[in-house]
C-alpha positions as CSV (number, residue, x, y, z in Angstrom):
1,M,0.0,0.0,0.0
2,A,1.4,3.5,-0.9
3,R,1.1,6.3,1.5
4,K,-0.1,9.7,0.5
5,K,2.3,12.4,1.1
6,S,1.1,15.4,2.9
7,S,1.2,18.6,0.8
8,K,1.1,20.8,4.0
9,R,4.1,22.6,5.0
10,K,5.0,23.2,8.5
11,Y,7.4,26.1,7.8
12,S,7.0,28.8,5.1
13,P,9.7,29.6,2.6
14,K,9.9,32.9,4.3
15,A,10.8,31.1,7.5
16,S,13.5,29.0,6.0
17,E,15.1,32.2,4.5
18,S,15.4,33.8,7.9
19,V,16.9,30.7,9.5
20,E,19.4,30.6,6.6
21,R,20.4,34.2,7.1
22,E,20.8,33.7,10.8
23,M,23.0,30.5,10.3
24,H,25.2,32.5,7.9
25,E,25.7,35.1,10.6
26,F,26.4,32.4,13.1
27,K,29.0,30.7,11.0
28,R,30.8,33.9,10.5
29,G,30.7,34.7,14.2
30,R,28.6,37.9,14.1
31,L,25.2,36.5,15.4
32,K,24.4,38.1,18.7
33,S,21.6,37.2,21.0
34,G,18.8,39.8,21.8
35,R,19.0,41.4,25.2
36,S,22.5,40.6,26.6
37,G,24.2,41.1,23.2
38,K,26.5,38.0,23.6
39,K,27.9,36.0,20.8
40,V,25.7,33.0,20.1
41,K,27.8,29.8,20.4
42,S,25.1,27.0,19.7
43,R,23.7,25.9,16.3
44,K,20.2,25.3,17.9
45,Q,20.2,28.8,19.4
46,A,21.0,30.4,16.0
47,I,18.0,28.4,14.4
48,A,15.8,29.5,17.3
49,I,16.7,33.1,16.7
50,G,15.9,32.7,13.0
51,L,12.5,31.1,13.7
52,S,11.5,33.7,16.3
53,E,12.3,36.5,13.7
54,A,10.1,34.7,11.1
55,R,7.3,34.5,13.6
56,S,7.5,38.3,14.3
57,E,7.4,38.9,10.4
58,G,4.3,36.8,10.2
59,A,5.7,33.8,8.4
60,K,4.1,30.3,8.9
61,V,6.0,28.7,11.9
62,P,4.8,26.2,14.4
63,A,4.3,27.5,18.0
64,K,7.0,27.0,20.5
65,K,6.8,23.6,22.2
66,S,8.3,24.6,25.6
67,S,6.0,27.4,26.5
68,S,3.0,25.2,27.7
69,K,5.4,23.1,29.9
70,K,6.9,26.2,31.7
71,S,3.5,27.7,32.5
72,S,2.2,24.6,34.1
73,K,5.3,24.1,36.3
74,K,5.1,27.7,37.5
75,K,1.2,27.5,38.4
76,S,2.0,24.2,40.5
77,S,4.9,25.6,42.5
78,T,3.1,28.8,43.3
79,K,0.0,27.0,44.7
80,S,2.1,24.8,47.0
81,S,4.1,27.7,48.4
82,S,0.9,29.7,49.3
83,K,-0.5,26.7,51.1
84,K,2.7,26.6,53.2
85,K,2.4,30.2,54.0
86,S,-1.1,30.2,55.1
87,S,-0.8,27.3,57.3
88,S,2.0,29.0,59.4
89,K,-0.2,32.1,59.7
90,K,-2.8,29.9,61.3
91,K,-0.5,28.5,64.0
92,S,0.8,31.9,65.2
93,S,-2.7,33.5,65.5
94,G,-4.0,30.7,68.0
95,R,-2.4,32.5,71.1
96,K,-4.9,33.7,73.6
97,E,-4.5,37.0,75.5
98,I,-4.9,37.0,79.3
99,F,-6.4,40.1,81.0
100,F,-6.0,40.6,84.8
């Protein structure tokens, strides 16, 4: 049985052009990261910069994978820390004042 090939593209040609441009900068040692301005040393980081620029230009690029994982971890850690704080307040408020 022959499989049908999907004609849908994940990445647009515009996205591949921006990644290609960033890789050239990376190979020549001129690619720098956004805020810090440090030199990019990783190939994966160079590709991520290219895809990020393509997203901002409106090219067809899949959404980031790690964004949903990070948000769920932060929510669970903030809930557990708030429970700990509230329980310690209840213990300290249990003192009785004695008047003579």
